Each structure stands twice: as C-alpha cells, then as structure tokens.
C-alpha positions, 0 to 999 in steps of 0.5 A: 712265109705264107700259110701255104708255104709253111704247110708245103715245108712241113709236108716236104720235111715229113715225107719219107718214101722208101725205095721199095721197088726192085729192078732185077735187070739193072740190080737197083731199088727205086720208088715209083710215082705211085709209092710217092703219092701213097705216102703223100696223101695222108700228109696232104690231108693233115696239112689241109693241102689239095694236090691236082695233077694233069698230063698233056701231050705236047709236040715240039718240032718232030718230038712228042713230050708229056707235060705234067702240071701239079697244082697245090692249094691250101684249103 
C-alpha cells in the first residue's frame, strides 16, 4: 500500500462526525457537508493531505446535474 493510501486510510478510520443538525419537519438528525469538512480539515493537515473540490454544471438530455469532483494529494 502506498503512502497516500495509508494516509487516506488513517483519515477515514479517524474521522468522526456527529449528526449535530436537526430537521424539525422530518424529525431526524443529520450531518451537513460543512460539518464533515470542518472535522476533516485537521485530519488532512495531520496526515499531510491536500483536498480540492470542484463543482460543474452538466446537462444530459433535458436534465441538469451538479458533478462534484474531489481530488486528494499527499504533500
């Protein structure tokens, strides 16, 4: 297993994000993307990983989609 894969494995096993948000209408707790990123940032720094995210609007037939691309680099 390479250096980057080992660092990613360490981040994935360490990441804990509680469901701190509440949807009162549906009556359920959830975690937002912002919650996940906030918990992820210190772990990425600890393991010297850089995360970049890009969103693109993609049209297929008569529908529009958001294509999210995430890249992780070991620095």
